[in-house]
C-alpha positions in Angstrom: -174.5 159.2 78.7 -174.4 161.4 75.6 -176.5 160.2 72.7 -174.6 158.7 69.7 -174.6 160.9 66.6 -172.6 161.9 63.6 -170.5 164.1 65.8 -169.0 161.0 67.3 -167.4 159.9 64.0 -163.6 160.1 64.0 -163.4 160.2 67.8 -161.8 157.6 70.0 -164.4 155.8 72.1 -163.9 153.8 75.3 -167.1 152.3 76.7 -168.6 149.3 78.5 -171.4 147.1 77.2 -174.5 146.9 79.4 -174.8 143.6 81.2 -171.1 142.8 80.6 -167.9 143.4 82.5 -166.0 143.8 79.2 -165.1 147.2 77.6 -164.6 148.3 74.0 -162.1 150.8 72.6 -161.6 152.1 69.1 -162.4 154.8 66.6 -166.0 155.6 65.8 -165.9 154.8 62.1 -169.5 155.6 61.2 -172.9 155.9 62.8 -176.4 155.0 61.4 -179.1 157.0 63.2 -182.0 154.9 61.8 -180.7 151.6 63.3 -178.8 153.3 66.2 -175.7 151.3 65.1 -172.1 152.4 65.7 -169.3 150.9 63.7 -166.1 150.9 65.8 -162.8 150.5 64.0 -159.9 148.8 65.9 -156.6 149.0 63.9 -154.6 147.1 66.6 -154.5 143.9 64.4 -151.9 145.4 62.1 -151.1 148.1 59.6 -152.9 146.5 56.7 -156.0 145.2 58.6 -158.7 146.5 60.9 -161.5 145.0 62.8 -164.9 146.7 62.6 -167.4 146.1 65.4 -171.1 146.9 65.1 -172.8 148.0 68.3 -176.2 149.4 69.2 -175.9 152.8 70.8 -178.4 151.8 73.5 -176.1 149.0 74.6 -173.3 151.3 75.6 -172.6 152.8 79.0 -169.8 154.7 80.7 -168.9 156.3 77.3 -165.7 158.4 77.0 -164.9 160.2 73.7 -161.6 161.9 72.8 -160.2 163.5 69.7 -161.9 165.4 66.9 -164.9 164.4 64.8 -164.7 164.1 61.0 -166.9 163.3 58.0 -167.6 159.5 57.9 -165.8 157.3 55.4 -167.9 155.1 53.1 -168.5 151.8 54.8 -166.7 148.9 53.0 -168.9 146.5 51.1 -169.6 143.2 52.8 -168.9 141.3 49.5 -165.3 142.5 49.7 -164.9 141.4 53.3 -165.0 138.4 55.6 -167.5 138.5 58.3 -166.8 136.7 61.6 -169.1 136.4 64.6 -167.6 137.1 68.0 -167.3 134.1 70.4 -167.9 136.4 73.4 -171.1 138.3 72.5 -174.4 137.3 70.9 -174.8 138.5 67.3 -177.2 141.2 68.4 -174.4 142.9 70.4 -171.3 142.5 68.4 -170.0 141.3 65.0 -166.6 141.7 63.6 -165.9 142.7 60.1 -162.3 142.2 59.0 -161.2 144.1 55.9 
């Protein structure tokens, strides 16, 4: 598997999560090298909303990337957002941030 990095930002990602049969799809919104955390943006909820998922790079497998990379957008402030915990994954694997 390729190592996560800033060159992933802007590309469409499809991957599975280690130890789970589920997969994840969306745009790599940003990546933090120090914490090895990817923020995946899924705009499928509507034109005015998006879900953001936080994933550890080490927890991904079978990664497929498509599209072009870009300069990362600034991450939205948590104070301006509602944070929800996923019912399907422990908090260390996945959290959703709805803006």
